[in-house]
Structure formats: structure tokens, C-alpha cells
C-alpha positions in Angstrom: -22.6 156.3 247.0 -25.8 156.1 245.2 -27.4 152.8 244.3 -29.0 152.5 240.9 -32.4 150.8 240.8 -32.6 147.9 238.5 -35.8 147.5 236.6 -37.1 144.2 235.4 -39.2 141.2 236.3 -38.4 138.8 239.1 -38.1 135.1 238.2 -41.4 134.4 240.0 -43.3 136.9 237.9 -41.9 135.4 234.7 -42.8 131.9 235.8 -46.4 132.9 236.7 -46.9 134.5 233.2 -45.5 131.5 231.5 -47.8 129.2 233.5 -50.8 131.3 232.6 -49.9 131.2 228.9 -49.5 127.4 229.0 -52.9 127.0 230.7 -54.6 129.1 228.1 -52.9 127.2 225.2 -53.9 123.9 226.8 -57.6 125.0 226.8 -57.6 126.6 223.3 -55.6 124.1 221.3 -58.0 121.1 221.5 -60.8 123.4 220.4 -58.9 124.5 217.3 -58.0 120.9 216.4 -61.7 119.9 216.7 -62.7 122.7 214.4 -60.2 121.4 211.8 -61.7 117.9 211.7 -65.2 119.4 211.5 -64.1 121.4 208.5 -62.7 118.3 206.8 -65.9 116.4 207.4 -68.0 119.3 206.0 -65.7 119.3 202.9 -66.1 115.6 202.5 -69.9 115.8 202.7 -70.0 118.5 200.1 -67.6 116.7 197.7 -69.6 113.4 198.1 -72.9 115.2 197.3 -71.3 116.4 194.1 -70.0 113.0 193.3 -73.4 111.4 194.1 -75.1 113.8 191.6 -72.4 112.9 189.0 -72.8 109.2 189.4 -76.7 109.4 189.3 -76.4 111.4 186.1 -73.9 108.9 184.6 -76.2 106.0 185.4 -79.2 107.9 183.9 -77.3 108.6 180.7 -75.5 105.3 180.2 -77.6 102.8 182.2 -74.3 101.4 183.5 -72.2 101.8 186.6 -68.9 103.7 186.0 -65.5 102.7 187.0 -63.7 105.5 188.8 -61.9 106.5 185.6 -65.1 106.6 183.6 -66.3 109.8 185.3 -63.7 112.2 183.9 -63.0 110.1 180.7 -66.3 108.6 179.9 -69.0 109.6 177.4 -70.8 111.7 178.7 -68.1 113.4 180.7 -69.6 114.0 184.1 -66.6 115.3 186.1 -63.8 117.2 184.3 -60.9 116.7 186.7 -61.7 114.0 189.2 -58.2 113.3 190.4 -57.4 117.0 191.2 -60.8 118.4 192.3 -61.8 115.6 194.6 -59.1 114.7 197.1 -60.0 113.1 200.4 -58.7 115.4 203.1 -58.4 112.4 205.5 -56.2 110.5 203.1 -52.6 109.9 204.4 -51.3 109.2 200.9 -48.7 111.8 199.8 -50.4 114.4 197.6 -53.8 113.1 198.6 -56.0 110.3 197.2 -59.4 110.5 195.6 -62.5 109.3 197.3 -63.3 105.6 196.9 -66.1 104.1 194.9 -67.6 100.7 195.3 -70.3 99.4 192.9 -72.5 96.4 192.5 -75.6 95.4 190.6 -78.1 92.5 190.6 -79.8 90.3 188.0 -82.8 92.6 187.8 -80.6 95.4 186.5 -80.6 97.5 189.7 -77.3 99.3 190.1 -75.9 100.3 193.5 -72.9 102.4 194.5 -71.3 103.9 197.6 -68.8 106.8 197.5 -66.8 107.2 200.6 -63.9 108.9 202.4 -61.4 106.8 204.4 -62.6 108.7 207.5 -60.8 110.4 210.4 -59.2 107.1 211.4 -58.0 106.5 207.8 -59.1 102.9 207.6 -62.6 102.8 206.0 -63.2 100.1 203.5 -66.8 100.0 202.5 -68.6 97.6 200.2 -72.1 97.4 198.8 -74.0 94.2 198.1 -76.1 93.3 195.1 -79.2 94.3 197.1 -77.8 97.7 198.1 -76.6 97.1 201.7 -73.5 99.1 202.6 -71.2 97.3 205.0 -67.9 98.0 206.7 -68.7 101.5 208.0 -67.9 102.8 211.4 -69.2 105.9 213.2 -66.7 108.3 211.8 -67.0 107.3 208.1 -68.6 109.7 205.7 -70.3 108.2 202.6 -73.2 108.6 200.2 -75.0 105.7 198.5 -78.2 104.8 196.7 -78.4 101.7 198.9 -79.1 101.1 202.6 -76.6 102.0 205.3 -76.8 98.3 206.6 -74.7 97.2 209.5 -71.4 98.6 210.7 -68.2 96.7 211.2 
């Protein structure tokens, strides 16, 4: 009687291969997740630079601070489709939310603004005083302003 040789992998070999795959995934996955957040921050910085240029142009043309809806609807029209073109990638709102704008001015006619993203923690709420000091920001918040960064917290 002739025995047939069975071909295949032993349980031990399969377990070793699975363990190696898990170790490699454990090393690679956090790196890929970090790259995603860096990409979001880069997008936010680019978007906010465009919005900063838009608001500076608006102020120069009208000598007033815009409300958020004035940019696509105002005269002059600075941004054509604010609500669809400028969505905050860190927003947790379904469908995305636009970047936030806070404004203030003082008795001398100086106008201040701060455009900002809600940030990676999703909780940024920035304000700007009538002397141009931005408050409420933390280390992960991304914003542009014609004022001073001020204090965090």
C-alpha cells in the first residue's frame, strides 16, 4: 500500500505568516493615518490663504467687513461658490461645513478678521477683539488673520 503525500502548510507556518502580517500592518497603519491628517492640514492652509486674499480684496473694495454670505453674493463678488468650494475637511457635520469667519472693528475704522478651521479635535471657536487679538486657539487649530495670534485657550 502506497501512501500519498499531502501537500500544504502546517498550522504553525500559517500562524507565523499571519503574525508577521499583523506586525507589518501595526507598523504601517499609524503612518498612513498621520499622512491623511497632514494632507487635511495642507488643504486647510491653502483654502484659508485663498479666503484671506478674498476678504482682503473685499475690504479694499467696500471698506466694510463681510458677513459670510457676502463673499459669494456681495458686490463685488469675491468668491463664486463659497459653500461648495471651501468645505472644512475637519468638520464632522454631514456633508461638510464651511470654514468659520469672525470679524470685529474699532472706533478708528480698523477692521479685523480671522478665518479658521475647527481643527483636528473639531472644537475650535476663535474670536478676534476690536484691537485684533485672536483668542481661543489651541495648538492644532489652523487660521489666518490680519490681527495678532494672541493667547491660546
